[in-house]
C-alpha positions as CSV (number, residue, x, y, z in Angstrom):
1,M,-10.0,-25.2,5.5
2,A,-9.4,-29.4,5.4
3,L,-7.3,-31.5,7.9
4,D,-3.8,-32.0,7.2
5,E,-3.3,-35.5,9.0
6,D,0.5,-34.9,8.6
7,L,0.5,-31.5,9.9
8,N,-1.7,-33.5,13.3
9,D,1.4,-36.1,13.7
10,R,4.1,-33.6,13.5
11,L,1.8,-31.5,16.5
12,R,1.2,-34.8,18.3
13,S,4.7,-35.9,17.9
14,H,6.0,-32.5,19.2
15,L,2.7,-32.2,22.0
16,G,4.7,-35.4,23.5
17,N,2.5,-37.1,25.9
18,R,1.4,-34.0,28.5
19,S,-1.5,-34.6,31.1
20,G,-4.7,-32.2,30.2
21,L,-3.8,-32.7,25.9
22,T,-7.0,-33.7,23.9
23,E,-8.1,-33.1,20.3
24,K,-10.9,-32.0,18.8
25,R,-12.1,-31.1,15.8
26,M,-12.8,-27.1,15.2
27,M,-12.4,-24.4,12.5
28,G,-11.9,-26.7,9.9
29,G,-9.0,-28.6,10.9
30,M,-8.0,-30.4,14.1
31,C,-7.2,-28.3,17.4
32,F,-5.2,-29.0,20.3
33,L,-6.7,-28.0,24.1
34,L,-4.0,-28.2,26.7
35,N,-6.8,-28.3,30.2
36,G,-9.9,-27.1,27.7
37,H,-8.1,-24.2,26.0
38,L,-7.1,-24.3,22.3
39,I,-3.2,-24.3,21.9
40,G,-3.2,-24.9,17.7
41,G,-4.1,-26.5,15.3
42,A,-3.7,-27.7,11.6
43,D,-5.5,-27.1,8.8
44,R,-4.9,-27.1,5.0
45,T,-6.4,-23.6,3.1
46,K,-9.2,-24.2,0.3
47,E,-6.1,-22.8,-1.4
48,G,-3.7,-25.9,-0.3
49,E,-1.4,-23.4,2.3
50,R,-0.4,-25.7,4.9
51,R,-0.5,-24.1,8.4
52,F,-0.3,-24.4,11.7
53,I,-2.8,-21.8,13.8
54,F,-1.3,-20.9,17.8
55,R,-3.0,-19.4,20.6
56,V,-0.5,-17.6,22.3
57,G,-2.4,-15.1,24.3
58,K,-2.4,-11.3,24.1
59,D,-0.1,-11.4,26.2
60,N,2.4,-12.6,24.1
61,H,1.5,-10.7,20.9
62,E,4.4,-8.6,20.5
63,T,6.1,-11.2,21.0
64,A,5.0,-13.8,18.8
65,T,5.2,-11.0,16.1
66,G,8.9,-11.5,16.8
67,L,8.5,-15.3,15.9
68,P,9.2,-17.2,12.3
69,G,6.5,-17.8,10.7
70,A,4.2,-15.0,12.0
71,V,1.0,-13.7,10.7
72,A,-1.4,-12.8,12.6
73,M,-5.3,-14.2,12.2
74,V,-7.1,-11.5,10.8
75,Q,-11.2,-11.8,11.3
76,G,-13.3,-8.8,9.7
77,G,-10.7,-6.7,9.4
78,R,-9.5,-6.8,12.6
79,V,-6.6,-8.8,13.8
80,M,-7.3,-10.9,16.3
81,R,-4.5,-10.5,19.2
82,G,-2.9,-13.7,20.3
83,L,-3.6,-16.3,17.4
84,F,-1.2,-16.9,14.8
85,F,-1.2,-19.0,11.5
86,V,2.7,-20.1,10.9
87,S,3.3,-21.7,7.2
88,D,4.4,-25.4,7.7
89,D,7.2,-23.7,5.4
90,D,8.1,-21.6,7.7
91,A,7.8,-24.0,10.6
92,S,11.4,-26.1,11.3
93,D,11.3,-28.3,14.1
94,E,12.4,-25.8,16.5
95,V,10.4,-23.3,15.1
96,L,7.6,-25.1,15.7
97,D,8.9,-25.9,19.4
98,T,9.2,-22.3,19.8
99,W,5.7,-21.7,19.1
100,L,4.0,-24.4,21.1
101,D,6.5,-23.7,24.4
102,L,5.0,-20.3,23.6
103,A,1.0,-21.7,23.7
104,V,1.6,-24.2,26.3
105,S,3.0,-21.7,29.2
106,H,-0.1,-19.5,28.0
107,A,-2.4,-22.1,27.8
108,L,-1.1,-23.1,32.0
109,T,-2.1,-19.6,32.9
110,L,-5.3,-20.2,32.5
111,T,-7.7,-21.9,34.5
112,P,-8.4,-25.0,33.6
113,K,-11.8,-26.0,32.0
């Protein structure tokens, strides 16, 4: 995975100047955290796919499954509930806002770190 600054800039633009928002390089890409909790990120795979990742929480997994572009994260053959990839091709501005709203609302339910 590699950084994709264009995707990072899109996320920054949609997130605005929220209080408690930080950035951290993780998992081969750039991740955005709210009050210390992952809400999303962006990267480019070895194959060149440009994608976002969103942490919407286990309680929102079923809701997120129905959102445009939803691809549940799978690690070691196991679905990681509450974590989703969304291809840049599927992420219009409206879709990106929908995913970010769900991820931010989940992060706000968690105790700040």
